[in-house]
C-alpha positions in Angstrom: 172.8 89.5 33.4 172.1 92.0 30.4 173.8 95.4 30.0 170.5 97.3 31.0 170.2 95.4 34.3 174.0 95.8 35.2 173.8 99.6 34.5 170.9 100.1 37.0 171.6 101.4 40.4 170.7 98.5 42.9 169.1 101.0 45.3 166.6 102.5 42.6 163.2 100.6 42.7 162.1 98.9 39.6 159.1 100.3 37.6 157.0 97.5 38.8 157.8 98.0 42.4 157.3 101.9 42.0 153.9 101.3 40.5 152.9 98.9 43.2 153.9 100.8 46.2 151.5 104.0 45.8 148.7 101.7 45.3 149.6 99.8 48.3 149.8 103.0 50.5 146.4 104.2 49.1 144.6 101.1 49.9 143.7 100.5 53.7 144.4 97.2 55.1 141.6 95.1 54.5 141.8 93.4 57.8 141.7 96.8 59.7 138.5 97.8 57.7 136.9 94.6 58.8 138.1 95.0 62.3 136.5 98.7 62.5 133.4 97.4 60.7 133.1 94.4 63.3 133.6 97.0 66.4 130.9 99.2 64.9 128.5 96.5 64.3 129.2 95.3 67.9 128.6 98.6 69.4 125.2 98.8 67.5 124.2 95.4 68.6 125.0 96.2 72.3 123.1 99.4 72.0 120.2 97.7 70.5 120.2 94.9 73.1 120.3 97.7 75.9 117.4 99.4 74.3 115.4 96.4 74.1 116.2 95.4 77.8 115.2 99.1 78.9 111.8 98.7 76.8 111.2 95.3 78.4 111.6 96.6 81.9 109.6 99.7 81.1 106.8 97.7 79.7 106.9 95.4 82.6 106.7 98.3 85.0 103.7 99.9 82.8 102.0 96.6 82.8 102.4 96.2 86.6 101.1 99.9 87.3 98.1 99.1 85.0 97.2 96.2 87.0 97.7 98.1 90.2 96.1 101.2 89.4 93.5 100.3 86.7 90.6 100.6 89.3 91.6 104.0 90.4 88.8 106.0 88.8 86.4 103.4 89.7 87.5 103.1 93.2 87.6 107.0 93.6 83.8 106.9 92.5 83.0 104.4 94.9 84.4 106.2 98.0 81.2 108.4 97.9 79.2 105.3 98.3 81.2 104.0 101.0 80.9 107.5 102.7 77.1 107.8 102.5 76.9 104.3 103.9 78.9 105.2 107.0 76.8 108.5 107.4 73.7 106.7 107.2 75.0 104.4 110.1 76.2 107.2 112.1 73.1 109.1 111.8 71.4 106.8 114.2 72.9 107.0 117.8 73.7 103.6 119.3 71.3 104.0 122.1 68.2 104.8 119.8 68.8 101.7 117.5 66.0 99.4 117.4 66.7 96.0 119.0 64.4 94.1 116.8 61.9 94.3 114.0 62.3 95.8 110.4 64.5 98.8 111.7 67.2 96.6 113.0 67.1 94.4 109.8 67.6 97.5 107.8 70.7 98.7 109.9 72.0 95.2 109.8 71.8 95.2 106.2 73.4 98.5 105.8 76.4 97.4 108.0 76.8 94.3 106.1 76.7 96.1 102.8 79.2 98.4 104.1 81.6 95.7 105.2 81.2 93.9 101.8 81.9 97.1 100.0 85.0 97.7 102.1 86.3 94.1 101.6 85.7 94.2 97.8 87.7 97.6 97.5 90.4 95.9 99.8 90.6 92.9 97.5 91.3 95.2 94.6 94.1 97.0 96.4 92.3 100.0 98.1 93.2 100.4 101.7 91.3 102.4 104.2 93.4 105.1 106.1 91.9 105.6 109.6 95.0 107.1 111.3 93.7 107.8 115.0 96.7 107.7 117.3 99.3 107.6 114.5 101.9 110.4 113.6 100.6 113.0 111.2 101.8 112.1 107.8 101.1 115.1 105.3 101.5 112.6 102.5 98.5 110.6 103.6 96.6 113.0 106.0 95.0 116.6 105.5 95.0 118.4 108.8 91.9 120.2 109.2 92.3 121.5 112.8 94.6 121.3 115.9 93.4 119.9 119.3 95.1 121.1 122.5 96.1 117.7 124.2 99.3 117.6 126.6 98.9 113.8 127.0 100.2 112.8 123.5 103.1 114.1 121.5 102.5 117.1 119.1 101.5 116.0 116.0 99.5 112.9 116.7 96.2 112.3 114.9 93.5 112.7 117.6 90.3 112.7 115.4 89.5 111.6 111.9 86.8 113.7 110.3 86.9 111.6 107.2 88.6 108.5 106.3 91.2 108.4 103.5 91.8 105.7 101.0 95.1 104.6 99.2 95.6 102.2 96.4 99.0 100.7 96.1 101.4 103.6 97.0 99.2 106.2 95.8 96.5 108.4 97.9 93.1 108.1 96.5 91.8 110.7 99.0 93.8 111.8 102.0 92.2 111.3 105.5 91.2 114.5 106.9 92.1 114.7 110.6 92.6 116.8 113.8 96.2 117.0 115.1 97.2 117.3 118.6 99.4 120.3 119.9 100.9 121.3 123.0 102.2 117.8 124.1 105.9 116.7 124.2 108.2 117.5 121.2 107.5 115.2 118.3 110.1 113.5 116.2 111.2 115.4 113.0 108.7 113.5 110.8 105.8 114.6 112.9 107.1 118.1 113.4 107.0 118.4 109.6 103.3 117.2 109.8 102.5 119.9 112.4 104.0 122.5 110.3 101.5 121.5 107.6 98.8 121.5 110.2 99.0 125.2 111.2 
């Protein structure tokens, strides 16, 4: 052991150790840096996966809606045709309809065409709303007037002025109806409908 080494205080850090320790304290632990980077990348990946899953679900829902409701505008235009066919049939009373000949053939042709039109609309998801005897539903029906009738609960549809149509869960056109009043108290659902009917 040299004189220099023996004169040094054993508790005093050497120059090499003193020079190395500030650098070590200034540098972050590489493992901690990698762990933080890994956690950040994992969080980003999970967010991206969640966003992609949400986008996939939204796209599936949009495609299903497009399939269901794609014919909405066309179906709404066809309702006028269905109404006119019904008016043509209703314009001739049953007792004055011809029993044979060209007049009967014409009426039979109109009835057949109307049935075919309604079947075609139904095949494409368009349902006819003919709610006679049902509780008034303000989401599906439009009350035009009230009919005094004590034999049925208040808020029951007694007369349909114009049938309605729905496609999927959406109303293309509400059924225009006459609603009963004066009967026994209705359930809360039909009471709401009666309030709308006033």
